[in-house]
MDAnalysis code that builds the backbone (N, CA, C; Angstrom):
import MDAnalysis as mda
import numpy as np

u = mda.Universe.empty(522, n_residues=174, atom_resindex=np.repeat(np.arange(174), 3), trajectory=True)
u.add_TopologyAttr("name", ["N", "CA", "C"] * 174)
u.add_TopologyAttr("resid", np.arange(1, 175))
u.add_TopologyAttr("resname", ["MET", "LEU", "LEU", "SER", "LEU", "ALA", "ILE", "TRP", "LEU", "GLN", "ASN", "THR", "GLY", "LEU", "PHE", "ARG", "PHE", "LEU", "ARG", "GLU", "SER", "ASP", "HIS", "GLY", "TYR", "GLU", "ILE", "LEU", "LEU", "ALA", "LEU", "HIS", "VAL", "SER", "SER", "ILE", "ALA", "LEU", "PHE", "ALA", "ALA", "ALA", "VAL", "VAL", "MET", "THR", "ASP", "LEU", "ARG", "LEU", "LEU", "GLY", "TRP", "ALA", "LEU", "ARG", "GLY", "HIS", "THR", "MET", "GLN", "SER", "VAL", "VAL", "ASN", "GLN", "MET", "ARG", "VAL", "PRO", "LYS", "ARG", "ILE", "GLY", "PHE", "LEU", "CYS", "VAL", "ALA", "THR", "PHE", "GLY", "PHE", "LEU", "MET", "PHE", "GLY", "ILE", "LYS", "ALA", "GLU", "GLU", "TYR", "TYR", "TYR", "ASN", "ILE", "PHE", "PHE", "ARG", "THR", "LYS", "VAL", "LEU", "LEU", "PHE", "LEU", "LEU", "VAL", "ALA", "ALA", "HIS", "ALA", "LEU", "ILE", "PHE", "ARG", "PRO", "ARG", "VAL", "TYR", "ASN", "ARG", "THR", "ALA", "ALA", "SER", "SER", "GLY", "VAL", "LYS", "LEU", "ALA", "ALA", "GLY", "CYS", "SER", "LEU", "VAL", "LEU", "TRP", "LEU", "ALA", "ILE", "VAL", "CYS", "ALA", "GLY", "ARG", "GLY", "ILE", "GLY", "TYR", "ILE", "HIS", "PRO", "PRO", "VAL", "PHE", "SER", "HIS", "HIS", "PHE", "ALA", "MET", "GLN", "ALA", "VAL", "ILE", "SER", "PRO", "GLN", "ARG", "ASP"])
u.atoms.positions = np.array([
    [0.811, -1.188, 0.000],
    [0.000, 0.000, 0.000],
    [0.866, 1.270, 0.000],
    [1.912, 1.292, 0.842],
    [2.788, 2.466, 0.865],
    [3.524, 2.632, -0.457],
    [3.916, 1.507, -1.055],
    [4.589, 1.583, -2.352],
    [3.657, 2.165, -3.409],
    [2.410, 1.735, -3.424],
    [1.438, 2.272, -4.382],
    [1.236, 3.767, -4.168],
    [1.187, 4.187, -2.919],
    [1.049, 5.608, -2.607],
    [2.277, 6.387, -3.094],
    [3.466, 5.823, -2.899],
    [4.697, 6.482, -3.350],
    [4.711, 6.635, -4.873],
    [4.326, 5.591, -5.582],
    [4.295, 5.653, -7.048],
    [3.261, 6.669, -7.510],
    [2.087, 6.663, -6.872],
    [1.063, 7.641, -7.229],
    [1.572, 9.060, -7.008],
    [2.180, 9.309, -5.848],
    [2.665, 10.647, -5.512],
    [3.678, 11.142, -6.535],
    [4.657, 10.320, -6.864],
    [5.700, 10.774, -7.787],
    [5.175, 10.968, -9.206],
    [4.006, 10.439, -9.498],
    [3.436, 10.613, -10.829],
    [2.373, 11.699, -10.904],
    [2.169, 12.433, -9.797],
    [1.265, 13.577, -9.867],
    [1.923, 14.669, -10.705],
    [1.131, 15.602, -11.163],
    [1.624, 16.632, -12.076],
    [2.810, 17.421, -11.554],
    [2.734, 17.881, -10.312],
    [3.819, 18.689, -9.749],
    [5.126, 17.917, -9.725],
    [5.099, 16.695, -9.229],
    [6.341, 15.938, -9.088],
    [6.864, 15.439, -10.426],
    [5.984, 15.143, -11.341],
    [6.433, 14.783, -12.696],
    [7.107, 15.989, -13.347],
    [6.501, 17.181, -13.182],
    [7.094, 18.413, -13.719],
    [8.482, 18.651, -13.123],
    [8.594, 18.549, -11.797],
    [9.889, 18.773, -11.146],
    [10.924, 17.735, -11.579],
    [10.513, 16.475, -11.697],
    [11.430, 15.404, -12.104],
    [11.918, 15.606, -13.529],
    [11.045, 16.074, -14.407],
    [11.410, 16.229, -15.812],
    [12.082, 17.562, -16.109],
    [12.092, 18.473, -15.148],
    [12.761, 19.751, -15.367],
    [14.271, 19.544, -15.360],
    [14.973, 20.473, -15.982],
    [16.423, 20.322, -16.115],
    [17.151, 20.323, -14.774],
    [16.719, 21.165, -13.844],
    [17.467, 21.299, -12.597],
    [16.577, 21.325, -11.359],
    [15.365, 20.827, -11.457],
    [14.426, 20.887, -10.336],
    [14.951, 20.222, -9.078],
    [15.422, 18.989, -9.198],
    [15.907, 18.261, -8.031],
    [17.137, 18.945, -7.440],
    [18.038, 19.371, -8.291],
    [19.279, 20.002, -7.819],
    [18.999, 21.310, -7.076],
    [18.054, 22.094, -7.581],
    [17.693, 23.348, -6.911],
    [17.054, 23.055, -5.553],
    [16.149, 22.087, -5.518],
    [15.521, 21.719, -4.249],
    [16.561, 21.190, -3.257],
    [17.508, 20.417, -3.747],
    [18.563, 19.899, -2.879],
    [19.386, 21.041, -2.284],
    [19.738, 22.025, -3.103],
    [20.504, 23.179, -2.606],
    [19.702, 23.951, -1.561],
    [18.418, 24.143, -1.797],
    [17.565, 24.845, -0.838],
    [17.401, 24.029, 0.454],
    [17.283, 22.720, 0.301],
    [17.149, 21.824, 1.449],
    [18.407, 21.891, 2.324],
    [19.563, 21.789, 1.711],
    [20.822, 21.814, 2.464],
    [21.041, 23.183, 3.115],
    [20.717, 24.251, 2.406],
    [20.836, 25.597, 2.986],
    [19.918, 25.762, 4.187],
    [18.721, 25.238, 4.079],
    [17.771, 25.303, 5.190],
    [18.259, 24.473, 6.377],
    [18.888, 23.340, 6.085],
    [19.450, 22.513, 7.155],
    [20.492, 23.310, 7.931],
    [21.296, 24.106, 7.218],
    [22.322, 24.912, 7.881],
    [21.681, 25.901, 8.854],
    [20.619, 26.576, 8.440],
    [19.916, 27.519, 9.321],
    [19.322, 26.796, 10.525],
    [18.618, 25.728, 10.252],
    [17.959, 24.974, 11.313],
    [18.976, 24.367, 12.277],
    [20.014, 23.743, 11.725],
    [21.021, 23.087, 12.564],
    [21.742, 24.091, 13.454],
    [22.040, 25.264, 12.920],
    [22.719, 26.283, 13.732],
    [21.874, 26.652, 14.943],
    [20.578, 26.827, 14.747],
    [19.692, 27.186, 15.854],
    [19.569, 26.043, 16.864],
    [19.476, 24.809, 16.374],
    [19.388, 23.649, 17.270],
    [20.674, 23.508, 18.073],
    [21.806, 23.599, 17.393],
    [23.093, 23.429, 18.077],
    [23.311, 24.536, 19.107],
    [23.012, 25.766, 18.744],
    [23.169, 26.865, 19.704],
    [22.308, 26.628, 20.946],
    [21.077, 26.219, 20.743],
    [20.177, 25.962, 21.869],
    [20.715, 24.826, 22.733],
    [21.049, 23.713, 22.094],
    [21.477, 22.536, 22.853],
    [22.814, 22.754, 23.551],
    [23.748, 23.440, 22.895],
    [25.025, 23.713, 23.559],
    [24.840, 24.614, 24.781],
    [23.912, 25.564, 24.709],
    [23.627, 26.402, 25.877],
    [23.000, 25.581, 26.990],
    [22.075, 24.697, 26.636],
    [21.425, 23.865, 27.653],
    [22.424, 22.917, 28.324],
    [23.416, 22.487, 27.565],
    [24.461, 21.631, 28.137],
    [25.465, 22.433, 28.966],
    [25.423, 23.765, 28.829],
    [26.356, 24.609, 29.554],
    [27.708, 24.732, 28.888],
    [27.787, 24.399, 27.605],
    [29.054, 24.396, 26.878],
    [29.282, 25.669, 26.076],
    [28.262, 26.495, 25.920],
    [28.394, 27.719, 25.107],
    [27.377, 28.752, 25.572],
    [27.594, 30.000, 25.176],
    [26.668, 31.102, 25.461],
    [26.321, 31.211, 26.946],
    [27.302, 31.021, 27.800],
    [27.061, 31.042, 29.248],
    [26.654, 32.414, 29.768],
    [26.913, 33.444, 28.987],
    [26.510, 34.793, 29.385],
    [25.021, 35.050, 29.208],
    [24.328, 34.106, 28.631],
    [22.881, 34.233, 28.401],
    [22.159, 33.160, 29.204],
    [20.981, 33.484, 29.674],
    [20.202, 32.471, 30.391],
    [19.742, 31.402, 29.403],
    [19.533, 30.212, 29.937],
    [19.059, 29.120, 29.080],
    [17.735, 29.498, 28.427],
    [16.819, 30.060, 29.218],
    [15.498, 30.384, 28.682],
    [15.567, 31.443, 27.595],
    [16.478, 32.427, 27.728],
    [16.574, 33.456, 26.687],
    [17.087, 32.867, 25.379],
    [18.031, 31.936, 25.452],
    [18.533, 31.291, 24.229],
    [17.431, 30.439, 23.601],
    [16.738, 29.662, 24.417],
    [15.629, 28.837, 23.904],
    [14.597, 29.724, 23.226],
    [14.229, 30.817, 23.872],
    [13.208, 31.714, 23.311],
    [13.692, 32.394, 22.031],
    [14.944, 32.851, 22.000],
    [15.462, 33.548, 20.820],
    [15.642, 32.606, 19.627],
    [15.862, 31.338, 19.874],
    [16.084, 30.389, 18.783],
    [14.797, 29.732, 18.279],
    [13.674, 29.976, 18.950],
    [12.414, 29.341, 18.532],
    [12.017, 29.727, 17.114],
    [12.038, 31.003, 16.799],
    [11.610, 31.443, 15.464],
    [12.568, 30.940, 14.383],
    [13.891, 31.106, 14.523],
    [14.782, 30.553, 13.491],
    [14.632, 29.035, 13.333],
    [14.420, 28.324, 14.455],
    [14.228, 26.873, 14.345],
    [12.941, 26.543, 13.598],
    [11.885, 27.265, 13.886],
    [10.608, 26.995, 13.209],
    [10.694, 27.295, 11.716],
    [11.295, 28.431, 11.378],
    [11.451, 28.787, 9.954],
    [12.351, 27.771, 9.272],
    [13.462, 27.461, 9.898],
    [14.392, 26.486, 9.327],
    [13.743, 25.130, 9.132],
    [13.017, 24.657, 10.148],
    [12.362, 23.353, 10.032],
    [11.298, 23.358, 8.947],
    [10.527, 24.426, 8.861],
    [9.496, 24.526, 7.825],
    [10.129, 24.444, 6.432],
    [11.223, 25.156, 6.242],
    [11.914, 25.115, 4.939],
    [12.507, 23.739, 4.677],
    [13.190, 23.168, 5.674],
    [13.784, 21.837, 5.521],
    [12.710, 20.822, 5.162],
    [11.606, 20.835, 5.890],
    [10.528, 19.869, 5.658],
    [9.883, 20.066, 4.285],
    [9.663, 21.318, 3.895],
    [9.032, 21.595, 2.598],
    [9.909, 21.115, 1.455],
    [11.178, 21.533, 1.458],
    [12.079, 21.135, 0.372],
    [12.352, 19.634, 0.407],
    [12.422, 19.071, 1.604],
    [12.619, 17.625, 1.725],
    [11.439, 16.854, 1.165],
    [10.226, 17.316, 1.458],
    [9.036, 16.646, 0.921],
    [8.999, 16.741, -0.607],
    [9.353, 17.900, -1.139],
    [9.370, 18.049, -2.598],
    [10.402, 17.121, -3.232],
    [11.563, 16.992, -2.600],
    [12.572, 16.059, -3.109],
    [12.062, 14.621, -3.018],
    [11.421, 14.291, -1.912],
    [10.852, 12.958, -1.749],
    [9.847, 12.665, -2.854],
    [8.964, 13.614, -3.132],
    [7.929, 13.402, -4.136],
    [8.477, 13.152, -5.524],
    [9.627, 13.716, -5.831],
    [10.238, 13.505, -7.143],
    [10.671, 12.060, -7.316],
    [11.176, 11.454, -6.234],
    [11.715, 10.090, -6.291],
    [11.096, 9.221, -5.194],
    [9.808, 9.314, -4.994],
    [9.156, 8.641, -3.866],
    [9.372, 7.135, -3.874],
    [9.275, 6.513, -5.026],
    [9.471, 5.061, -5.058],
    [10.911, 4.705, -4.735],
    [11.841, 5.456, -5.266],
    [13.252, 5.200, -4.976],
    [13.514, 5.329, -3.476],
    [12.950, 6.356, -2.852],
    [13.132, 6.538, -1.418],
    [12.451, 5.429, -0.617],
    [11.351, 4.915, -1.142],
    [10.652, 3.823, -0.466],
    [11.597, 2.642, -0.229],
    [12.452, 2.346, -1.187],
    [13.379, 1.218, -1.084],
    [14.660, 1.559, -0.330],
    [14.884, 2.802, -0.022],
    [16.162, 3.261, 0.506],
    [16.223, 3.095, 2.031],
    [17.172, 2.293, 2.518],
    [17.295, 2.023, 3.956],
    [17.658, 3.282, 4.738],
    [18.445, 4.174, 4.138],
    [18.792, 5.412, 4.833],
    [17.554, 6.307, 4.987],
    [16.694, 6.335, 3.975],
    [15.462, 7.119, 4.082],
    [14.566, 6.541, 5.172],
    [14.448, 5.219, 5.207],
    [13.621, 4.580, 6.237],
    [14.180, 4.866, 7.632],
    [15.489, 4.853, 7.742],
    [16.133, 5.180, 9.016],
    [15.830, 6.621, 9.401],
    [15.888, 7.522, 8.431],
    [15.612, 8.936, 8.687],
    [14.171, 9.124, 9.178],
    [13.231, 8.429, 8.571],
    [11.829, 8.520, 9.007],
    [11.689, 8.024, 10.439],
    [12.334, 6.907, 10.763],
    [12.295, 6.376, 12.127],
    [12.892, 7.382, 13.117],
    [14.000, 8.009, 12.730],
    [14.621, 9.015, 13.592],
    [13.705, 10.232, 13.781],
    [12.967, 10.616, 12.743],
    [12.008, 11.714, 12.891],
    [10.914, 11.351, 13.896],
    [10.506, 10.096, 13.915],
    [9.524, 9.660, 14.909],
    [10.107, 9.780, 16.322],
    [11.385, 9.472, 16.467],
    [12.042, 9.634, 17.766],
    [12.149, 11.112, 18.154],
    [12.396, 11.985, 17.174],
    [12.424, 13.425, 17.445],
    [11.045, 13.893, 17.907],
    [10.001, 13.370, 17.283],
    [8.640, 13.736, 17.709],
    [8.388, 13.279, 19.142],
    [8.843, 12.077, 19.481],
    [8.697, 11.595, 20.858],
    [9.514, 12.475, 21.810],
    [10.707, 12.846, 21.392],
    [11.557, 13.747, 22.187],
    [10.817, 15.050, 22.463],
    [10.190, 15.610, 21.443],
    [9.454, 16.870, 21.605],
    [8.282, 16.700, 22.572],
    [7.558, 15.609, 22.434],
    [6.415, 15.373, 23.327],
    [6.851, 15.210, 24.780],
    [7.985, 14.588, 24.977],
    [8.468, 14.340, 26.333],
    [9.109, 15.588, 26.944],
    [10.008, 16.214, 26.190],
    [10.838, 17.259, 26.778],
    [10.327, 18.689, 26.604],
    [9.549, 18.967, 25.602],
    [9.130, 20.356, 25.399],
    [8.366, 20.926, 26.598],
    [7.323, 20.249, 27.066],
    [6.588, 20.844, 28.188],
    [7.399, 20.873, 29.491],
    [8.249, 19.859, 29.707],
    [8.972, 19.754, 30.970],
    [10.307, 20.483, 30.971],
    [10.922, 20.661, 29.811],
    [12.270, 21.225, 29.766],
    [12.320, 22.529, 28.988],
    [11.977, 22.491, 27.719],
    [12.186, 23.650, 26.859],
    [11.289, 24.834, 27.229],
    [10.123, 24.571, 27.784],
    [9.235, 25.657, 28.194],
    [9.548, 26.180, 29.592],
    [10.341, 25.444, 30.386],
    [10.700, 25.875, 31.747],
    [12.107, 25.404, 32.075],
    [13.093, 25.908, 31.372],
    [14.460, 25.421, 31.535],
    [15.004, 25.590, 32.942],
    [14.712, 26.686, 33.599],
    [15.288, 26.945, 34.923],
    [14.781, 25.944, 35.963],
    [13.565, 25.485, 35.822],
    [12.969, 24.599, 36.825],
    [13.127, 23.118, 36.476],
    [13.818, 22.804, 35.399],
    [13.858, 21.427, 34.935],
    [15.146, 20.725, 35.334],
    [15.016, 19.444, 35.680],
    [16.193, 18.637, 35.991],
    [16.667, 17.848, 34.768],
    [15.893, 17.823, 33.709],
    [16.245, 17.030, 32.534],
    [16.846, 17.832, 31.402],
    [17.370, 19.015, 31.694],
    [17.879, 19.900, 30.646],
    [19.007, 19.258, 29.860],
    [19.985, 18.726, 30.545],
    [21.153, 18.160, 29.866],
    [20.780, 16.894, 29.084],
    [19.902, 16.092, 29.638],
    [19.443, 14.898, 28.928],
    [18.696, 15.284, 27.652],
    [17.817, 16.269, 27.749],
    [17.054, 16.723, 26.581],
    [17.987, 17.251, 25.489],
    [18.949, 18.083, 25.887],
    [19.873, 18.668, 24.917],
    [20.766, 17.605, 24.293],
    [21.259, 16.685, 25.084],
    [22.109, 15.611, 24.560],
    [21.360, 14.722, 23.583],
    [20.146, 14.349, 23.943],
    [19.315, 13.531, 23.042],
    [19.035, 14.283, 21.749],
    [18.737, 15.562, 21.858],
    [18.456, 16.377, 20.685],
    [19.648, 16.391, 19.737],
    [20.829, 16.663, 20.271],
    [22.029, 16.700, 19.417],
    [22.266, 15.363, 18.727],
    [22.145, 14.274, 19.469],
    [22.383, 12.946, 18.895],
    [21.348, 12.632, 17.814],
    [20.081, 12.903, 18.094],
    [19.031, 12.598, 17.115],
    [19.189, 13.418, 15.841],
    [19.433, 14.723, 15.971],
    [19.558, 15.554, 14.768],
    [20.814, 15.206, 13.978],
    [21.901, 14.880, 14.668],
    [23.107, 14.449, 13.954],
    [22.844, 13.147, 13.206],
    [22.140, 12.219, 13.836],
    [21.802, 10.949, 13.177],
    [20.907, 11.186, 11.961],
    [19.982, 12.128, 12.052],
    [19.112, 12.445, 10.912],
    [19.929, 13.004, 9.754],
    [20.861, 13.904, 10.057],
    [21.717, 14.470, 9.000],
    [22.554, 13.359, 8.359],
    [23.105, 12.458, 9.153],
    [23.908, 11.358, 8.607],
    [23.062, 10.428, 7.741],
    [21.870, 10.086, 8.215],
    [20.981, 9.230, 7.417],
    [20.591, 9.935, 6.126],
    [20.293, 11.221, 6.214],
    [19.941, 11.984, 5.013],
    [21.083, 12.013, 4.019],
    [22.287, 12.150, 4.525],
    [23.459, 12.167, 3.642],
    [23.613, 10.829, 2.936],
    [23.283, 9.742, 3.628],
    [23.412, 8.410, 3.040],
    [22.387, 8.099, 1.964],
    [21.285, 8.839, 1.934],
    [20.213, 8.559, 0.975],
    [20.728, 8.563, -0.462],
    [21.594, 9.489, -0.797],
    [22.078, 9.610, -2.169],
    [22.980, 8.477, -2.621],
    [23.406, 7.612, -1.709],
    [24.328, 6.547, -2.072],
    [23.661, 5.198, -2.290],
    [22.370, 5.134, -2.110],
    [21.626, 3.897, -2.323],
    [20.796, 4.063, -3.586],
    [20.934, 3.132, -4.506],
    [20.197, 3.208, -5.766],
    [19.002, 2.267, -5.721],
    [17.947, 2.594, -6.467],
    [16.741, 1.756, -6.427],
    [17.013, 0.388, -7.029],
    [16.256, -0.616, -6.599],
    [16.423, -1.941, -7.199],
    [16.047, -1.916, -8.679],
    [16.638, -2.806, -9.438],
    [16.430, -2.801, -10.885],
    [15.000, -3.137, -11.285],
    [14.223, -3.723, -10.387],
    [12.838, -4.066, -10.722],
    [11.855, -2.936, -10.429],
    [12.336, -1.821, -9.928],
    [11.423, -0.749, -9.541],
    [10.956, 0.062, -10.746],
    [9.813, 0.681, -10.580],
    [9.231, 1.555, -11.597],
    [10.173, 2.724, -11.885],
    [10.764, 3.288, -10.834],
    [11.677, 4.435, -10.984],
    [12.894, 4.047, -11.817],
    [13.444, 2.858, -11.568],
    [14.609, 2.409, -12.323],
    [14.258, 2.304, -13.801],
    [13.079, 1.762, -14.098],
    [12.640, 1.641, -15.490],
    [12.475, 3.011, -16.136],
    [11.941, 3.994, -15.379],
    [11.772, 5.350, -15.920],
    [13.126, 5.976, -16.218],
    [14.101, 5.787, -15.324],
    [15.434, 6.351, -15.533],
    [16.079, 5.753, -16.779],
    [15.866, 4.469, -17.023],
    [16.437, 3.812, -18.191],
    [15.856, 4.403, -19.483],
    [14.586, 4.778, -19.455],
    [13.955, 5.367, -20.631],
    [14.439, 6.805, -20.830],
    [14.549, 7.577, -19.716],
    [14.956, 8.973, -19.802],
    [16.412, 9.111, -20.199],
    [17.281, 8.297, -19.606],
    [18.712, 8.385, -19.908],
    [19.291, 7.000, -20.133],
    [19.113, 6.438, -21.336],
    [19.586, 5.078, -21.607],
    [21.102, 5.005, -21.533],
    [21.592, 3.822, -21.130],
    [23.035, 3.587, -21.062],
    [23.615, 3.580, -22.461],
    [24.766, 4.191, -22.611],
    [25.450, 4.214, -23.905],
    [26.682, 3.329, -23.844],
    [26.968, 2.646, -24.918],
    [28.160, 1.784, -24.970],
    [29.381, 2.534, -25.385],
])
């Protein structure tokens, strides 16, 4: 069922247009990576302050509050460009172990947010789990970046619809 949904998604008009454009995927990739830089900087600054390793001249709560907007904007951009990239090659990503790992890690980030946001990030001064929350955050986001980086190194199986489309678009030359 998920495979059928992936094939349907990548064959919708928008994703077919982006896939067939000369530089659609490459432009989205550049925007995605640039957005990751913005988002990651805000996450790292927040987590390093919570760990007590940086920005000691600022209160934990002031750093958390000041980084909320850049993190939200960065995440929105990362997610948007990432989804557009996914839609271009949805079937290929379906088979990709690094993509599946990244999705699993995102579920862990969601659990992290549900657990730590109300108890830690919204009341840093009164929380005993600040260092645990920040450490988990750094590890999870680093793992997501590593899994995302690995996505480009796994190619779809030869029996996939995407592989067949690539063979038609750019046939091998002898």
